[in-house]
N, CA, C and O atoms as a DFTB+ gen file, in Angstrom:
252 C
 N C O
     1  1      57.920      32.799       9.725
     2  2      57.486      32.274       8.466
     3  2      56.338      31.421       8.713
     4  3      56.279      30.579       9.609
     5  1      55.339      31.712       7.783
     6  2      54.051      30.888       7.913
     7  2      54.318      29.437       7.637
     8  3      55.163      29.072       6.820
     9  1      53.583      28.633       8.331
    10  2      53.634      27.202       8.106
    11  2      53.238      26.786       6.739
    12  3      53.631      25.718       6.269
    13  1      52.452      27.624       6.076
    14  2      51.945      27.318       4.718
    15  2      52.851      27.705       3.576
    16  3      52.543      27.477       2.406
    17  1      54.078      28.349       3.970
    18  2      54.997      28.816       2.967
    19  2      55.827      27.640       2.398
    20  3      56.805      27.189       2.994
    21  1      55.377      27.164       1.201
    22  2      56.085      25.975       0.671
    23  2      57.566      26.222       0.289
    24  3      58.341      25.273       0.165
    25  1      57.960      27.536       0.098
    26  2      59.262      27.859      -0.183
    27  2      60.185      28.156       0.994
    28  3      61.347      28.521       0.820
    29  1      59.628      27.988       2.218
    30  2      60.352      28.333       3.426
    31  2      61.488      27.328       3.611
    32  3      61.346      26.139       3.328
    33  1      62.596      27.832       4.087
    34  2      63.803      26.959       4.385
    35  2      63.790      26.802       5.910
    36  3      63.842      27.769       6.670
    37  1      63.721      25.575       6.295
    38  2      63.740      25.219       7.800
    39  2      64.987      24.386       7.999
    40  3      65.418      23.658       7.105
    41  1      65.546      24.500       9.161
    42  2      66.710      23.662       9.535
    43  2      67.879      24.525       9.888
    44  3      67.862      25.752       9.786
    45  1      68.900      23.816      10.309
    46  2      70.191      24.453      10.766
    47  2      70.860      25.112       9.586
    48  3      71.063      24.469       8.557
    49  1      71.210      26.382       9.706
    50  2      71.893      27.014       8.618
    51  2      73.333      26.615       8.517
    52  3      73.993      26.977       7.543
    53  1      73.863      25.876       9.487
    54  2      75.212      25.373       9.523
    55  2      76.259      26.480       9.340
    56  3      77.080      26.455       8.423
    57  1      76.191      27.416      10.227
    58  2      77.231      28.423      10.321
    59  2      78.456      27.836      10.858
    60  3      78.395      26.837      11.575
    61  1      79.629      28.426      10.540
    62  2      80.906      27.960      11.018
    63  2      81.025      28.041      12.536
    64  3      81.579      27.147      13.176
    65  1      80.489      29.142      13.110
    66  2      80.518      29.295      14.604
    67  2      79.415      30.261      14.917
    68  3      78.836      30.844      14.000
    69  1      79.095      30.457      16.198
    70  2      78.006      31.353      16.544
    71  2      78.177      32.811      16.124
    72  3      77.183      33.496      15.883
    73  1      79.408      33.300      16.031
    74  2      79.635      34.631      15.570
    75  2      80.197      34.660      14.188
    76  3      80.586      35.735      13.732
    77  1      80.268      33.587      13.502
    78  2      80.819      33.498      12.088
    79  2      79.786      32.932      11.194
    80  3      79.593      31.718      11.120
    81  1      79.091      33.847      10.483
    82  2      77.929      33.484       9.654
    83  2      78.259      32.938       8.256
    84  3      77.376      32.848       7.402
    85  1      79.587      32.556       8.013
    86  2      79.878      31.861       6.794
    87  2      79.243      30.435       6.915
    88  3      79.080      29.880       8.002
    89  1      78.918      29.923       5.786
    90  2      78.180      28.653       5.728
    91  2      79.120      27.454       5.600
    92  3      80.113      27.507       4.873
    93  1      78.802      26.393       6.301
    94  2      79.481      25.071       6.150
    95  2      78.841      24.264       5.018
    96  3      77.738      24.603       4.591
    97  1      79.457      23.266       4.545
    98  2      78.887      22.332       3.631
    99  2      77.725      21.704       4.288
   100  3      77.721      21.414       5.485
   101  1      76.677      21.487       3.432
   102  2      75.477      20.840       3.899
   103  2      74.360      21.891       4.308
   104  3      73.222      21.538       4.615
   105  1      74.749      23.116       4.287
   106  2      73.773      24.241       4.690
   107  2      72.556      24.180       3.670
   108  3      72.756      23.843       2.504
   109  1      71.375      24.491       4.103
   110  2      70.220      24.525       3.288
   111  2      70.177      26.019       2.621
   112  3      69.314      26.266       1.777
   113  1      71.024      26.900       2.976
   114  2      70.957      28.333       2.540
   115  2      71.530      28.617       1.105
   116  3      71.043      29.557       0.477
   117  1      72.445      27.931       0.597
   118  2      72.932      28.238      -0.798
   119  2      71.809      28.092      -1.795
   120  3      71.098      27.086      -1.810
   121  1      71.653      29.102      -2.628
   122  2      70.753      29.094      -3.678
   123  2      69.265      29.243      -3.252
   124  3      68.384      29.192      -4.111
   125  1      68.990      29.415      -2.017
   126  2      67.614      29.510      -1.530
   127  2      67.078      30.889      -1.377
   128  3      65.936      31.066      -0.953
   129  1      67.874      31.889      -1.711
   130  2      67.453      33.275      -1.605
   131  2      66.769      33.826      -2.855
   132  3      66.681      33.130      -3.866
   133  1      66.298      35.032      -2.800
   134  2      65.772      35.741      -4.037
   135  2      66.635      36.981      -4.216
   136  3      67.132      37.568      -3.255
   137  1      66.796      37.363      -5.495
   138  2      67.572      38.661      -5.762
   139  2      66.826      39.795      -5.092
   140  3      65.603      39.816      -4.957
   141  1      67.679      40.755      -4.673
   142  2      67.172      42.007      -4.024
   143  2      67.553      43.110      -5.010
   144  3      68.744      43.325      -5.236
   145  1      66.573      43.829      -5.617
   146  2      66.919      44.933      -6.506
   147  2      67.760      45.997      -5.801
   148  3      67.381      46.540      -4.763
   149  1      68.932      46.275      -6.417
   150  2      69.785      47.303      -5.798
   151  2      70.610      46.754      -4.651
   152  3      71.291      47.509      -3.957
   153  1      70.558      45.485      -4.452
   154  2      71.237      44.842      -3.283
   155  2      72.776      44.752      -3.426
   156  3      73.464      44.356      -2.485
   157  1      73.288      45.108      -4.566
   158  2      74.700      44.998      -4.735
   159  2      75.121      43.691      -5.394
   160  3      74.304      42.793      -5.593
   161  1      76.437      43.594      -5.740
   162  2      76.921      42.370      -6.432
   163  2      77.968      41.639      -5.616
   164  3      78.560      40.662      -6.076
   165  1      78.204      42.141      -4.346
   166  2      79.166      41.445      -3.489
   167  2      78.592      41.286      -2.080
   168  3      77.805      42.122      -1.636
   169  1      78.999      40.173      -1.345
   170  2      78.502      39.933      -0.078
   171  2      79.426      40.559       1.008
   172  3      80.401      41.233       0.679
   173  1      79.111      40.331       2.265
   174  2      79.853      40.889       3.419
   175  2      81.340      40.546       3.275
   176  3      82.150      41.358       3.721
   177  1      81.776      39.421       2.697
   178  2      83.091      38.914       2.648
   179  2      83.787      39.265       1.247
   180  3      84.951      38.925       1.033
   181  1      83.052      39.931       0.345
   182  2      83.580      40.355      -0.971
   183  2      83.297      39.290      -2.064
   184  3      83.745      39.425      -3.203
   185  1      82.562      38.259      -1.699
   186  2      82.264      37.255      -2.693
   187  2      81.202      37.781      -3.647
   188  3      80.357      38.568      -3.221
   189  1      81.202      37.376      -4.946
   190  2      80.158      37.737      -5.794
   191  2      78.832      37.100      -5.410
   192  3      78.819      35.963      -4.938
   193  1      77.697      37.809      -5.600
   194  2      76.401      37.320      -5.288
   195  2      75.950      36.427      -6.482
   196  3      75.812      36.901      -7.609
   197  1      75.720      35.082      -6.183
   198  2      75.149      34.260      -7.323
   199  2      73.714      34.465      -7.645
   200  3      73.000      35.212      -6.977
   201  1      73.303      33.799      -8.670
   202  2      71.845      33.860      -9.030
   203  2      71.360      32.407      -9.255
   204  3      71.713      31.725     -10.217
   205  1      70.546      32.013      -8.313
   206  2      69.935      32.663      -7.198
   207  2      70.880      32.842      -6.041
   208  3      71.790      32.029      -5.878
   209  1      70.717      33.844      -5.243
   210  2      71.587      34.079      -4.086
   211  2      71.377      33.140      -2.983
   212  3      70.346      32.472      -2.906
   213  1      72.324      33.069      -2.128
   214  2      72.158      32.322      -0.889
   215  2      71.384      33.145       0.132
   216  3      71.314      34.369       0.016
   217  1      70.785      32.465       1.163
   218  2      70.254      33.187       2.283
   219  2      71.325      33.650       3.167
   220  3      72.271      32.905       3.424
   221  1      71.235      34.887       3.672
   222  2      72.228      35.356       4.576
   223  2      73.358      36.162       3.999
   224  3      73.292      36.567       2.838
   225  1      74.431      36.417       4.799
   226  2      75.432      37.261       4.410
   227  2      76.517      36.566       3.605
   228  3      77.279      37.263       2.934
   229  1      76.643      35.254       3.622
   230  2      77.702      34.537       2.956
   231  2      77.189      34.026       1.594
   232  3      76.373      33.109       1.500
   233  1      77.731      34.692       0.533
   234  2      77.416      34.267      -0.786
   235  2      78.492      33.409      -1.398
   236  3      78.396      33.071      -2.578
   237  1      79.528      33.035      -0.637
   238  2      80.730      32.342      -1.193
   239  2      80.457      30.893      -1.321
   240  3      81.207      30.248      -2.053
   241  1      79.510      30.306      -0.724
   242  2      79.277      28.855      -0.827
   243  2      78.198      28.559      -1.855
   244  3      77.122      29.156      -1.820
   245  1      78.459      27.706      -2.701
   246  2      77.492      27.236      -3.677
   247  2      76.742      25.991      -3.265
   248  3      77.021      25.420      -2.210
   249  1      75.806      25.567      -4.071
   250  2      75.079      24.388      -3.726
   251  2      75.918      23.172      -3.725
   252  3      75.423      22.080      -3.446
């Protein structure tokens, strides 16, 4: 990510564990994504994709 990207999210995504990409409370990822045309309406875990979406595979955690 370019240093000049004002919308870049930096910091610990706060995953539950190294191999568990669900988000913990306090993650900067909820609501920080952009919609992907044709990306589907459910995440890896079956959660509905919010608008705006979260960064990553876990869409179940809100802001």
